Steps between C-alpha positions, in 0.01 A plus 500: 500500500586396136514140417633308203365151452712278281335217300243436217234278651181457691681494830652847425160643400349379834793662688450833310130499565565442870761771514264746341268451793772616741459871587875531557587390152510810273591325164543145369689416182586167347772334299415367243140431607226382257208637322275502802764654732565766233127602538557564869865639532790615292705211359866498386648266239776378725631141511389373837807275531748779429605615849701801395217621274233458772726668761554791251128539430429499875744778551374700203141478627604577856337181626476463874441128470551230239276196508629198294219266408622198299764235590728539207611867583564391861712202384682728270598736786282796404432577867877511572560760230215715633621486861854581367353817367366594851131446421278281736382193324246239597642175371786270614854503382625250239643293771181496707282447189673163455229362739301500180758496229636165635270235658813311615619811685159537653508146622842565650376807682192318630713208631718743680210696645309192599201589271266206430495411127493206256794266505691565170797408278696743285575326171736616219491193280258241386610194709475714818157616400382147425625379835326784679169429327515141615594607855190724534259313279183630331355759486835623356599870568769644292594870514734700273757632745500842338230757420216370286224757553294246695504248223816305580327237714368171383277279736404181346426127557697430170865423580601540130347853490671591821837383366441679169450824680825451691686415177359816335639702791847333480513562116420868565807503730318498831433257776181385687372445851303182542275490805268277689132582423314709751133424552235757611388843389750773409510847637694812414618739769683827423723619784653842480848541634742789575779249551418447866136562580207337320128558438275262322226571249173296473539136387379415149449207279583484130428256224806383301360267238366631180165313494212441744528223760882566515568338173753577229841649530618746771477868429598825677157493661145510372323674789501549875292595795529633859448464797481123559221417741595134505823590684326657795502171704865442438652592829766389736500555883835485665641457842486873547124477469494717192304378197654577164300516183630379163674825409686520825602131467651575156670817638655309791600194319575609143537878438681615816760216497561560126548870527728447808709241314539748205606772747746257653663429162545873443241527231193658671182449322311828429179479314215244483560138589248291317439188699335233286366253747332148521270435784577131516395213721823546684473879548603803304781448244668750265450420136704788376626853575470791259682823556212727374120531504323203332286541203193467509468498882613863518210621291266357761702576820583858431124573397419448872793680651402816690840590647666748266734301283754764415611572848493131584747414219714800572539397868609159382749662250650716783500250783219684681232230509520440870432193716125537554367630168134429449306525182130589445273332240178583330218274599395225272663296222682536178534260212662528161472304179791505250404511127781343282581517137439199256761232535617611836718374677674348200525763222244769564361688206559871498339798325137405552276798556344519851149642546279563807771603750324841567166329542636260752684775700185693520332224706458550864788370704684369200854591396681401182885468535716469197787247448580408148336792316622757240362737242527444129563762222130581503494564868303186583561299802656159403639195668876506552563212737376167642296629792332806372267641767384430860152603576458568881173483682439609859193439715373435853515124445724287297216396270424866425873570425516202267177590327616852438831389364324263254247768405802711392655209305177459303528867366846444366591309189754432214561207274610193694473648845503237776443496879415265773134479620560344841708759693427448871213246418625244755522765771149612411384145516662448847711218361834617628613350830826530677634279783666170572389226264523130569674393182384539139606776276358792305558628148749778434282809449460862583240412757562133579229343686546272799242229435389231745645413836560845629574547871592796719822668411805344657810713522848433644541644849699817537814419695735742672839525322374307194341579160273243342615401150323181390217259586541135408246233506567445876772737596561888532844648423636831639819701450663701774376855520764788462498555879515113586798359683514260200496783235867438387467127471370286219224331697125435481231438756300185406170465666307169479123562485215266587401480133492171326520428136423206285467441124624850442221668705537673832208358712261641739515497796855460619625235751534661847865501627625345173757783451647447845508113452679526176746761610598317808532159326716664232726653761532145676606360160728784414684449831522131457629521139745765601667242733568300180662799334218607277472886480171672528366859472396556859665814640280580814178406679483841671196630313218758575272389770197495274651204296689331779532130455388509137785710352865481444754748364681334207798571274404635163610255236511481122227232480518198269190521291386145540379273779719203594275211568622166633286184504584199716152350452259489208176706525334808371592641164795269489264196525283646228784526255644163594174332418490649152875478405687300769710805568504808723627813322676253258664283770412138434372309805447123549181342395226407754524798728167616665382802695736539795778271373852581630730567212830314467675832563371860535454687173555865421195637294508882470212717399441862388429741793156657445356823634152530644240375249754326280597141478817311604617271227722203536811533278790253422861558637603595147231772479613626857851532356373708210269713734783588736742549207268768355380649840604861480415558867795281610854616542673547168778261589261214575520211258142356459594136458733516799246680721241237402734224615573682827129544570430137432798374723399723793126425472565124501735531786253703710220251423716204611586663824136612558357168407711321752412760770128466424498118491667487843195722622255247349428720195549427140622793280346399175612802296597858546595826321783723583587850375861624475676832438857620444663732731752768413776236486312264282429255776179299462280573801185325620209756508128560541338253738625135522347162576163614621145361425468777231801378306523139586291186525521340843350148560471304829764231474293243691223491230711544187571125408131397564368770274741422222401144514130581485556753228353779710609869523720571799359707794693816526623784730508756225298704248393189302205480745365833359574400134303177564197694631510743214481211242240305687133506435442675820659815373296514178799655322620405164875575481478530116212754510717806548284605791615624843495214755236504771585613856638223722256362758586556856562127554755498225664803637523352849619161372766671286630694797522187710689318234752778476542504877543118499771525234679746726457273809621177335801664326629726792390278785329791681178699495505845333454779745234725347 
């Protein structure tokens, strides 16, 4: 077959080299190529983004297959023009390439397909961006919504820098996607698709920052390696008894649902779906999708591919991939190191003469792939872009592959050349771990390291008829699968786990039966409050058997991005603020109050809603009004000030009813937090869980007055018992240290469980049937 490869970079050089190893490929040509590609194949001076010109060239050269490498031609519709000319093309249509061209569109597709990813906000103006940054907190993640060659992402602890990046995108006429930060190491997985069937390549890891130790600005990638030994233990065993490895987990949860959703929309995805993934403490999450091979991962991955590439890509282009396609790989490892021009990634210098390429390529198991290269008038090889070359080493071990790549790098030079010296270093040192992590956070990096506190991986159970979409601190969320009886309804399955969190850390171990206790107590309250006319999100308790008792099917709502806290008694963070200022979130209180004092009337003290690892922050009512007024996730017709007033009124109403009910049962409801959402009609609906020991402080009424008089903390039937142990000398943990808390002792676990059960007994008047 004759193949035309479109594109000028290192990815295209790697594809061409792999195609030349395929016996079925007669000739390979490139448009426009680069100086290194021109040494291997015939190159044509054609604009890669001109669809008609590329299609005409393919027809003129009698190409049997066109392979489009970069994202810009795909977004420009070059694949459509080639297909219209009747020539098979490996690369998605312009509509399908929107998975990369628009991050907002990709989020929309992932939501529809139930693909787990970071929570995000699409912002088109500065106030929306500022609100979103405050919603997610640091580290701040801001992504240019359009194509940016891998450099449109800013991850920073500096809010001003994050906002400046958003403003720069707005001034350029674009918009941004602002996301929650995902912890854990990142993985790249290429999945080939013929529009229906899929086959994965080997997972790889790249290095995005310009400098060692993942410092400096993002780039298009400074190196990569494959395979990833540290992923070998990442498996899931499901009810069918089949154990799935990392790649199959991604295929089942990410790639297959995404491609199926694209087909459902009438825009089948044909080409390579680049799945950029984070292996977080809550499971695999999608960082981004690309609609083409990633650079520099492609250079390493294709160096190991033994399956003939030409026939593989042609089968994708012609819908002939098949359901059970298997690939073969060369033994060993591959690693590549990118050499970049001076001043990259800002304003790379061009025209510097490159020497030593032939010497490097002559080394055993070393290949030099060109990206930003050209020849000058004297015929010398010169720099012509930011990332100039990738030197690939292969070997029987990862260390051998890395050493060979760096041996090649040492042979090559030009003025101002730069490269990272730590590609795969953490993997070689055995420092990369994956799995569930009890709190803490990791730095954003190409091979982020899970530090202390590691525990065996915890993954959400696979449930028939449901697709897992998100893990919270203590809950798992699922969407209906396409074949589910709930598929046409806007509902979620909310599963309460036995995890327990405190001070922004998920603790180890969990509390046995906690999920069932909280779920059943919430249902008891939901039913009682419904009698008073307060709507809630519960749709059904008919849930899969595996999560019976601890799960409910709920209405999907447009959630209010704040927690509605009501305090009837003074304690906790409210007491701390009162002692300093005489106020709680700006509300003045009478003098002389002590720990446990009953307030003259309940007060509404909202807070921000934090994700795992972030911190809730108390805010004033005025700040809540501003927050809801700028919240772009809420319905466009919603007035922020009015919504804040509605939230306050309903929260105070619920607290008053619940406080009277609890007092009649011999329990004092000191304070509590509620979460609300808006339904399709704009009605404010009570959501999440309600009035449980996780979200409320419950005190025994018979001891309250005595403890207030003595100035002693109140005994409790809630999570405060765990907080007290964590901050005691017995735990040995310093909350301000930044370290992961220690494991809870068995006696604390048992005592916490009994307190939760006691709260249920006292409030409902009956024992919980476990």
